[in-house]
C-alpha positions in Angstrom: 101.3 -27.6 97.0 98.5 -27.5 94.5 98.4 -31.3 94.4 98.0 -31.6 98.1 95.4 -28.9 98.3 93.4 -30.6 95.5 93.5 -34.0 97.3 92.3 -32.3 100.5 89.5 -30.5 98.7 88.4 -33.7 97.0 88.5 -35.6 100.3 86.4 -32.9 102.0 83.9 -32.7 99.1 83.4 -36.5 99.0 83.8 -36.9 102.8 86.6 -39.4 102.5 89.0 -39.5 105.4 91.5 -42.2 104.2 92.3 -43.8 100.9 90.3 -43.1 97.7 86.9 -44.0 99.0 84.6 -46.9 98.5 84.2 -46.4 94.7 87.7 -44.9 94.2 86.1 -41.5 93.7 89.3 -39.6 94.2 91.8 -42.2 93.1 93.2 -40.0 90.2 94.0 -37.2 92.7 95.5 -39.6 95.3 97.5 -41.3 92.5 98.9 -38.0 91.2 99.8 -36.9 94.7 101.6 -40.2 95.6 103.4 -40.3 92.3 104.7 -36.7 93.0 105.7 -37.7 96.5 107.6 -40.8 95.1 109.7 -39.0 92.5 110.3 -35.4 93.6 112.5 -36.0 96.6 115.1 -38.1 94.8 115.0 -35.8 91.8 115.7 -32.8 94.0 118.5 -34.6 95.7 120.1 -35.6 92.4 119.6 -32.1 91.1 121.3 -30.6 94.2 124.3 -32.9 93.8 124.7 -32.0 90.1 124.4 -28.3 91.0 127.2 -28.7 93.5 129.6 -30.2 91.0 131.9 -27.7 89.3 132.1 -30.1 86.3 128.4 -29.7 85.4 127.4 -26.6 83.4 124.8 -24.4 85.1 122.7 -24.5 81.9 122.3 -28.3 82.2 121.1 -27.9 85.8 118.5 -25.3 84.7 117.4 -27.5 81.8 117.0 -30.6 83.9 115.2 -28.7 86.6 112.8 -27.2 84.1 112.1 -30.6 82.5 111.4 -32.0 86.0 109.0 -29.1 86.8 107.2 -29.4 83.4 107.1 -33.1 83.6 105.5 -33.2 87.1 103.0 -30.5 86.0 102.0 -32.3 82.8 101.7 -35.6 84.7 99.4 -34.0 87.2 97.3 -32.4 84.5 97.1 -35.8 82.7 96.2 -37.9 85.7 94.1 -35.7 88.0 91.0 -35.6 85.9 87.8 -37.4 85.5 89.2 -39.0 82.4 92.9 -39.6 82.2 94.7 -37.7 79.4 97.3 -40.3 78.5 99.2 -38.0 76.1 99.9 -35.5 78.9 100.6 -38.3 81.4 103.2 -40.0 79.1 105.0 -36.8 78.2 105.0 -35.9 81.9 106.6 -39.2 82.8 109.1 -38.9 80.0 110.1 -35.4 81.2 110.5 -36.9 84.7 112.3 -40.2 83.9 114.8 -38.8 81.4 116.2 -36.3 83.8 116.3 -39.0 86.5 118.4 -41.3 84.1 120.6 -38.4 83.0 121.3 -37.1 86.5 121.9 -40.6 87.9 124.3 -41.5 85.1 126.1 -38.2 85.3 126.7 -38.5 89.0 127.9 -42.1 88.7 130.3 -41.0 85.9 131.5 -38.0 87.9 132.1 -40.2 90.9 134.2 -42.7 89.0 136.2 -39.9 87.2 137.0 -38.2 90.5 138.1 -41.3 92.4 139.4 -43.7 89.8 140.8 -41.7 86.9 
């Protein structure tokens, strides 16, 4: 929600109705928002499927969910600034992509175990 509100505030402040403006004035905010919108839906769906599986410990679901939350927060803080903080951005993406890989792999393995073993 904070990301959307920040984009709206920046658009209003710079009087930009669409895109990032002529000189890309609000590009960091738009980029952070679109990155969030691209990753979070699939991450939440994967997290839901893991949570529904009785074979997955609850602690793992909590840890992965926490990593996703922290990753998205750090990525936002790294990108949505006048000058990009690459350290925060990289850590944020790592905390987003590793859970994506772990959850996807786990669900594929669980699927094959259930139906083929």
